[in-house]
C-alpha positions as CSV (number, residue, x, y, z in Angstrom):
1,M,47.8,60.4,92.6
2,P,51.2,60.9,92.1
3,S,52.6,59.5,88.9
4,E,55.3,56.7,88.9
5,L,58.0,58.6,87.8
6,Y,57.6,60.9,90.9
7,N,57.6,58.3,93.1
8,T,60.6,57.2,91.7
9,I,62.2,60.4,91.9
10,D,61.0,60.9,95.7
11,A,62.7,57.6,96.5
12,L,66.0,59.0,95.0
13,S,65.5,61.8,97.0
14,R,65.4,60.0,100.2
15,E,68.2,57.7,99.4
16,K,70.6,60.3,98.5
17,G,69.3,62.5,101.4
18,I,68.4,65.4,99.2
19,D,65.4,67.8,98.8
20,P,63.0,65.9,95.6
21,Q,62.4,69.7,94.4
22,I,66.2,69.4,93.4
23,V,65.6,66.3,91.5
24,V,62.7,67.8,90.0
25,S,64.4,70.6,89.1
26,A,67.0,68.5,87.5
27,V,64.4,66.6,85.3
28,E,63.1,69.6,84.0
29,D,66.5,71.6,82.9
30,A,67.5,68.0,81.3
31,I,64.3,68.3,79.1
32,V,64.7,71.9,78.3
33,M,68.8,71.1,76.7
34,A,67.2,67.9,75.3
35,T,64.3,70.2,73.5
36,R,67.1,73.2,72.5
37,K,69.4,70.7,71.1
38,Y,66.4,69.0,68.8
39,Y,64.8,72.1,67.6
40,K,68.4,74.0,67.3
41,S,66.7,77.3,68.7
42,Q,67.8,80.0,70.9
43,E,64.6,80.4,72.3
44,N,63.8,81.0,76.4
45,L,62.6,77.2,76.8
46,R,61.2,75.6,80.1
47,A,60.0,72.5,81.3
48,K,57.5,71.2,84.0
49,L,56.5,68.3,85.4
50,D,53.1,67.0,85.7
51,K,53.2,65.3,89.5
52,E,49.7,63.8,88.4
53,T,50.8,62.2,85.0
54,G,54.1,62.4,84.9
55,K,54.2,64.2,81.5
56,I,56.9,66.4,81.1
57,N,55.8,69.6,79.1
58,A,58.2,71.7,77.3
59,F,57.5,75.3,76.0
60,A,58.8,78.6,75.0
61,V,58.4,82.0,76.6
62,K,58.4,85.3,75.2
63,T,57.7,88.7,77.0
64,V,54.9,91.1,75.7
65,V,55.8,94.3,74.5
66,E,53.5,97.0,73.4
67,N,54.3,97.3,69.8
68,P,56.6,96.2,67.1
69,E,58.9,98.9,67.6
70,Q,60.1,97.4,71.1
71,V,60.6,93.8,69.7
72,E,64.3,93.9,69.9
73,D,64.8,90.0,69.2
74,P,61.5,87.6,68.0
75,N,62.9,84.8,69.5
76,L,62.5,86.0,73.4
77,Q,59.5,89.2,72.9
78,V,56.1,89.4,70.8
79,T,53.8,92.1,70.9
80,L,50.6,92.4,72.4
81,E,48.7,92.1,69.7
82,D,50.4,88.7,68.7
83,A,50.5,87.3,72.1
84,R,46.5,88.0,72.8
85,K,45.2,85.8,69.5
86,V,47.0,82.6,71.9
87,D,46.0,84.1,75.2
88,P,43.3,87.0,75.1
89,S,44.3,87.6,78.9
90,L,47.9,88.7,78.5
91,E,49.1,92.3,79.0
92,V,52.4,94.3,78.8
93,G,54.9,92.6,80.3
94,G,53.3,89.4,80.6
95,E,54.6,86.2,79.5
96,L,53.4,84.0,76.5
97,Q,54.0,80.0,76.4
98,I,54.4,78.7,73.2
99,P,54.1,74.6,73.6
100,K,57.2,72.4,71.8
101,A,56.3,69.2,71.4
102,T,58.3,66.5,73.1
103,E,56.9,63.1,72.7
104,G,58.4,60.5,70.4
105,I,60.8,63.2,68.7
106,L,63.4,63.0,71.1
107,G,65.5,60.7,70.2
108,R,68.2,58.4,72.3
109,I,71.3,60.7,72.0
110,A,68.6,63.6,73.9
111,A,67.9,61.2,76.5
112,Q,71.7,60.5,77.2
113,L,72.0,64.2,77.2
114,A,69.0,64.5,79.9
115,K,70.5,61.4,82.3
116,Q,73.9,63.1,82.2
117,V,72.5,66.4,83.2
118,I,70.1,64.8,85.9
119,F,73.2,62.8,87.3
120,Q,75.2,66.1,87.5
121,K,72.7,67.9,89.2
122,V,72.3,65.1,92.0
123,R,75.8,64.8,92.6
124,E,75.8,68.6,93.2
125,A,72.8,68.7,95.4
126,E,74.4,65.5,97.1
127,R,77.5,67.3,97.7
128,D,75.8,70.6,99.1
129,T,74.0,68.2,101.7
130,V,77.0,66.4,102.8
131,Y,79.1,69.8,103.1
132,N,76.4,71.1,105.2
133,E,76.0,68.1,107.3
134,Y,79.6,67.8,108.1
135,I,80.8,71.7,108.0
136,G,80.2,71.9,111.6
137,R,81.8,68.6,112.9
138,V,85.0,69.7,112.0
139,G,87.5,68.2,114.7
140,E,85.0,65.5,115.6
141,I,86.0,62.0,116.1
142,V,83.8,59.6,113.9
143,N,84.0,55.9,114.0
144,A,84.9,55.0,110.4
145,T,84.8,51.6,107.8
146,V,87.2,51.3,105.1
147,K,85.1,51.1,102.3
148,R,87.8,50.8,99.3
149,I,91.4,51.7,98.7
150,E,92.0,54.4,95.9
151,G,96.0,54.6,95.0
152,P,97.6,56.2,98.1
153,D,94.2,57.3,99.4
154,L,91.7,55.2,101.7
155,I,88.0,55.9,101.1
156,F,85.9,55.4,104.4
157,D,82.4,55.1,105.0
158,I,81.2,57.3,107.9
159,G,77.5,57.0,107.9
160,K,75.7,59.7,105.7
161,A,78.8,60.0,103.5
162,E,82.2,58.9,102.1
163,A,85.3,60.3,103.1
164,R,88.6,60.6,101.8
165,M,91.9,59.9,104.2
166,P,95.1,61.2,101.8
167,R,98.3,59.9,102.3
168,K,99.7,63.0,104.4
169,E,96.8,62.7,107.0
170,Q,97.9,58.8,107.3
171,S,100.5,57.3,109.8
172,R,103.4,55.6,108.5
173,L,103.2,52.5,110.8
174,E,99.6,52.0,109.7
175,S,97.7,50.0,106.8
176,F,94.4,49.2,106.8
177,A,92.2,46.2,105.2
178,I,89.1,46.8,103.8
179,G,86.0,46.3,105.9
180,E,88.2,47.3,108.8
181,R,86.5,50.0,111.4
182,V,88.8,52.3,112.8
183,R,88.3,56.2,114.7
184,A,89.4,59.0,112.7
185,V,89.1,63.1,113.1
186,I,87.2,65.1,110.7
187,A,90.2,67.3,109.4
188,R,88.0,69.4,106.6
189,V,85.2,69.7,104.3
190,E,86.0,70.4,101.1
191,K,82.7,72.1,98.8
192,A,84.5,72.0,95.0
193,S,85.6,68.4,95.5
194,K,85.4,65.9,92.9
195,G,85.6,63.2,94.7
196,P,84.2,62.8,98.7
197,G,84.2,66.1,100.1
198,V,85.1,65.3,103.8
199,V,88.9,64.7,104.5
200,V,89.4,62.5,108.0
201,S,92.7,62.1,109.3
202,R,94.5,60.1,112.0
203,A,97.7,62.2,112.0
204,V,96.5,65.1,114.0
205,P,97.0,65.3,117.5
206,E,93.5,65.9,117.8
207,L,92.9,61.9,117.8
208,V,95.5,61.7,120.7
209,Q,93.7,64.2,122.9
210,H,90.6,62.3,122.0
211,L,92.0,58.7,122.9
212,F,93.4,59.8,126.1
213,Q,90.1,61.3,127.0
214,T,88.6,58.2,126.3
215,E,91.1,55.9,128.3
216,V,91.8,58.5,131.3
217,P,88.6,59.0,133.8
218,E,90.6,62.0,135.3
219,I,90.9,63.9,131.8
220,Y,87.2,62.8,130.8
221,D,85.7,64.7,134.2
222,G,88.2,67.3,133.9
223,T,90.4,66.6,137.2
224,V,93.8,66.6,134.7
225,V,94.0,69.0,131.7
226,I,95.8,68.4,128.5
227,R,97.5,71.8,128.0
228,A,99.6,71.2,124.9
229,I,100.2,68.3,122.5
230,A,102.8,67.7,119.9
231,R,102.7,65.1,117.4
232,E,104.8,63.7,114.3
233,A,102.1,61.0,113.4
234,G,104.1,57.4,113.2
235,E,107.2,59.0,115.0
236,R,106.3,60.2,118.5
237,T,104.0,62.5,120.5
238,K,104.7,64.9,123.4
239,I,101.9,65.8,125.5
240,A,101.8,68.3,128.6
241,V,99.2,67.3,131.1
242,M,98.3,69.3,134.4
243,S,96.5,68.3,137.5
244,K,94.1,70.9,139.1
245,D,93.9,68.5,142.0
246,K,97.0,68.7,144.5
247,D,96.7,65.1,145.2
248,V,96.3,64.1,142.0
249,D,99.3,63.0,139.8
250,A,98.7,64.0,136.4
251,V,101.3,62.3,134.6
252,G,100.4,59.1,136.4
253,A,97.1,59.4,135.6
254,C,97.5,59.2,132.3
255,V,100.4,56.3,132.9
256,G,98.2,54.1,134.8
257,M,99.0,51.5,136.6
258,K,101.9,49.3,135.3
259,G,101.4,51.7,132.2
260,M,98.5,50.3,131.1
261,R,96.3,53.2,130.0
262,V,99.0,54.9,127.8
263,Q,100.1,51.0,126.4
264,S,96.6,51.1,125.1
265,I,96.4,54.5,123.5
266,I,100.0,53.2,121.9
267,R,98.4,50.3,120.6
268,E,95.6,52.0,119.1
269,L,98.4,54.2,117.3
270,R,100.2,51.0,116.1
271,G,103.3,51.4,118.4
272,E,103.9,55.4,118.0
273,K,106.0,56.7,120.9
274,I,104.3,58.7,123.8
275,D,105.9,61.4,126.1
276,I,103.8,62.6,128.9
277,I,105.1,65.7,130.6
278,E,104.0,67.7,133.5
279,Y,103.1,71.4,132.4
280,H,104.7,74.4,133.9
281,E,104.0,78.3,133.8
282,D,107.6,78.6,134.2
283,A,108.9,78.2,130.4
284,V,112.4,77.4,131.8
285,T,111.2,74.0,134.0
286,F,108.8,73.1,131.5
287,A,111.6,73.1,128.6
288,E,113.8,71.1,131.1
289,K,110.7,68.6,131.0
290,A,110.2,68.7,127.6
291,L,113.5,67.9,126.4
292,Q,113.2,64.3,128.0
293,P,114.7,62.0,128.3
294,A,117.6,64.2,127.7
295,K,119.4,65.6,130.9
296,V,119.6,69.5,131.1
297,S,122.3,71.7,132.4
298,R,120.9,74.7,132.0
299,V,118.3,77.0,130.1
300,T,118.4,80.5,129.7
301,V,115.7,83.1,128.2
302,L,117.7,85.0,125.4
303,E,114.1,86.7,124.3
304,A,111.1,86.8,126.2
305,G,108.9,89.1,123.7
306,E,109.9,86.7,120.7
307,K,110.2,83.5,122.8
308,H,113.4,82.4,122.1
309,L,115.2,79.6,124.8
310,E,118.7,78.7,124.7
311,V,119.4,75.4,126.1
312,V,123.2,74.1,127.1
313,V,123.7,70.4,128.0
314,D,126.6,68.1,128.4
315,D,128.3,67.0,125.4
316,S,127.1,63.6,125.9
317,Q,123.5,64.4,125.8
318,L,123.5,66.7,122.4
319,S,122.4,63.9,120.4
320,L,119.8,62.9,122.4
321,A,118.5,66.0,123.0
322,I,118.0,66.9,119.5
323,G,116.9,63.5,118.6
324,K,116.5,61.8,115.8
325,K,116.7,64.1,112.7
326,G,115.9,67.0,115.1
327,Q,112.6,65.5,116.5
328,N,112.6,65.5,120.3
329,V,113.7,69.3,119.8
330,R,111.3,70.2,117.1
331,L,108.6,68.4,119.5
332,A,109.5,70.3,122.4
333,A,109.6,74.1,120.6
334,K,105.8,72.9,119.4
335,L,105.2,71.3,122.8
336,L,106.2,74.9,124.3
337,G,105.6,77.2,121.4
338,W,109.1,78.9,122.0
339,K,112.0,78.7,119.5
340,I,114.8,76.6,121.1
341,D,118.5,76.9,120.6
342,I,120.6,73.5,121.7
343,K,124.1,74.1,122.2
344,S,126.6,71.7,124.2
345,E,129.2,72.8,126.8
346,E,131.9,72.6,124.5
347,E,130.2,75.2,121.6
348,K,129.0,77.4,124.5
349,R,132.9,77.8,125.6
350,Q,134.0,78.2,122.3
351,E,130.9,80.9,121.5
352,V,132.2,82.9,125.4
353,E,135.7,82.9,124.0
354,Q,135.0,84.5,120.7
355,Q,133.0,87.3,122.0
356,M,135.2,87.6,124.6
357,A,137.9,88.1,121.8
358,A,135.3,90.6,119.7
359,M,135.1,92.2,122.8
360,A,139.3,92.6,122.9
361,P,140.6,95.7,121.5
362,Q,141.8,95.6,117.8
363,T,145.1,97.3,116.9
364,T,145.8,97.8,113.2
365,T,149.2,99.2,112.0
366,P,149.6,101.2,109.1
367,L,152.3,99.7,106.8
368,E,154.6,103.2,107.0
369,Q,155.4,102.4,110.4
370,V,157.2,99.2,109.2
371,P,161.2,99.9,108.7
372,G,162.4,98.4,105.8
373,L,159.8,98.1,103.1
374,G,160.3,101.1,101.4
375,E,157.6,103.4,99.9
376,G,157.4,101.7,96.2
377,V,156.5,99.0,98.1
378,V,154.3,100.5,100.3
379,E,152.6,101.9,97.7
380,K,152.0,98.8,95.6
381,L,150.5,97.2,98.6
382,T,148.3,99.9,99.5
383,A,147.4,99.9,95.5
384,A,146.0,96.3,96.1
385,G,144.3,96.9,99.2
386,V,146.7,96.2,101.7
387,T,146.8,98.9,104.2
388,T,147.9,97.3,107.6
389,V,150.9,95.2,109.0
390,E,148.6,92.9,110.3
391,A,147.1,92.3,107.0
392,L,149.9,91.9,105.5
393,A,150.9,89.1,107.6
394,D,148.0,87.2,107.0
395,M,148.9,87.0,103.4
396,T,150.6,84.0,101.7
397,P,153.7,84.2,99.7
398,E,151.7,83.2,96.5
399,Q,149.1,86.0,97.6
400,L,151.9,89.0,97.8
401,E,153.0,87.7,93.8
402,A,149.9,88.1,92.7
403,I,150.1,91.7,93.5
404,E,151.3,93.6,90.1
405,G,155.1,94.8,90.5
406,I,155.9,92.6,93.6
407,G,158.0,89.2,92.7
408,P,160.0,86.6,94.9
409,K,162.5,88.9,96.2
410,T,160.3,91.6,97.0
411,V,158.4,88.9,99.0
412,E,161.6,87.8,100.9
413,K,162.3,91.5,101.4
414,I,158.5,91.8,103.0
415,S,159.0,88.5,105.0
416,F,161.9,90.1,106.6
417,A,160.9,93.3,107.5
418,V,157.6,92.1,108.9
419,N,159.1,89.3,110.9
420,N,161.7,92.3,112.4
421,Y,159.1,94.3,113.2
422,F,157.0,91.9,115.3
423,A,160.3,90.7,116.9
424,S,160.9,94.3,117.9
425,L,157.5,94.6,119.5
426,E,158.0,91.7,121.5
427,G,161.3,92.8,122.7
428,A,160.0,96.4,123.6
429,V,157.2,94.4,125.4
430,G,159.9,92.1,127.2
431,E,161.8,95.4,128.3
432,G,158.7,97.6,129.4
433,V,157.2,94.7,132.2
434,A,160.7,94.6,134.2
435,P,160.8,98.2,135.4
436,A,157.0,97.9,135.9
437,E,157.8,95.1,138.6
438,G,160.1,96.5,140.6
439,E,160.2,100.2,140.2
440,A,161.6,100.5,143.9
441,A,164.6,98.3,142.9
442,G,165.2,99.9,139.5
443,E,165.2,103.3,141.5
444,A,167.8,102.2,143.8
445,S,170.2,100.7,141.0
446,A,169.7,104.3,139.2
447,E,171.3,105.7,142.8
448,H,173.7,103.3,143.1
449,S,174.4,104.0,139.3
450,A,175.0,107.7,140.1
451,G,176.8,106.9,143.4
452,E,179.1,104.9,141.5
453,A,179.7,107.2,138.9
454,A,180.3,110.1,141.2
455,S,183.1,107.6,143.0
456,E,184.7,106.9,139.5
457,A,184.9,111.1,139.1
458,T,186.3,111.5,142.4
459,V,189.6,108.9,141.6
460,V,190.1,109.8,138.8
461,E,190.7,113.2,140.0
462,S,192.7,111.9,142.6
463,D,194.9,109.5,140.0
464,K,195.7,112.7,138.6
465,E,196.7,114.8,141.5
466,Q,198.5,112.2,143.2
467,P,199.6,109.0,141.2
468,A,202.0,107.8,144.4
469,A,199.2,107.8,147.3
470,A,197.1,106.1,144.9
471,E,199.1,102.9,145.1
472,Q,200.0,103.2,148.6
473,V,196.1,103.0,149.5
474,E,195.7,99.6,148.2
475,P,198.4,97.8,150.4
476,T,196.6,99.8,153.1
477,R,193.1,98.5,152.5
478,A,194.5,95.2,152.1
479,E,196.0,95.1,155.4
480,S,193.3,96.5,157.3
481,N,191.1,93.5,156.0
482,R,193.5,91.1,157.7
483,E,193.0,89.4,160.6
484,P,196.0,89.6,163.6
485,G,198.0,86.8,163.7
486,E,197.9,86.3,159.7
487,D,200.5,86.3,157.2
488,A,200.6,88.5,154.5
489,A,200.0,86.1,151.5
490,P,200.2,87.0,147.8
491,E,197.1,87.7,145.8
492,A,195.3,84.9,144.1
493,T,194.3,85.1,140.7
494,E,191.6,83.2,138.9
């Protein structure tokens, strides 16, 4: 019949859910440590529990060797001759067990040490049992009861073990009282943890998915499928759903009549906002839906391989599309699995203008082409790193005076020379435009000028040969222009 000690060990094992042999081994190890501490011996000690009597026997173990030359450590080895004096049946390589007295000599300190060792072994065994029980249940929903509060952490009773919920796994909208029952997700199981090894969470997206499966029959039976979930616990959740039946509206099924289904989930999450979006295979259409409630002007795929989108919205919709602290666009990017750049119409217009300006050819003019600067000034500017007229024009007088060898008078000279240079360029451009606009008119003017030059040459030549005849030509010409009946009148002068 098992002893009272063994019955106690068996009851403790059932309570902790561990193997009784583990507790027995813990007790034996505790007796070994207490015996070694009492005898202050380096011998190889062992202990064994007798189930019938409940007595724990301790003894030293020595390995049997053939001759004295082979004995390296007297505490661990014994010759065959000496061993057979105690047990005649022993052979070389066997073990000699030498009993050690423990009853009545192990005091209070040894008992306390044994107690600590037993508790430690039991805790380790219990932790291993919990780890093996829950390691395969990560991601599962469990019903938990709040057992106690340890600082920012909550300790839950989940049946066979305790679970811990750290602050980062809690929703900021939630607070629980001791004894309150909640649903939580097993996030992970830690084997080397000092406290409860099971970590539960109410901040993971799997909790929302489970709540929708519970509240929406179409999701439970597979008619409506949840394709993606993006969540920031306590703030907002975006969930993308798709219907396998063309007659079933996926979004409407999740919302329910008058919003009853989704409102039930919102109450469970203590008022967390939920956006239900219809899933699309096309990333552009899906992005437009995911950024709701903002209205999107257009979506452009920048890099399909790297999953990069550019979204342009109206100026009034920019803050709504980005959301509070970037929350809306951040959740949309998680939902899509794409990187999203959001720009307003004005920002996009400025970007296009900058790109066009960058594409325009940039001309640079050497300082040597500016008349009036002088070789000495050009050398000083070049030494300071200013080699073009355009760079010189962008400099302030203070920057110019900072250059070695350039004073206020030289600055005025430079300013005058640069202004004259650009003024001459503008004048050249203005003169060059007119001929291009009226090439035919220019040719006609040239022909007319040549004709006039020829006429003047003829008149000059005739003036030299017949001065008197020239004087008579003008009245005759004037008379020929006069109508019949008109009297000759003196010529009017202005």
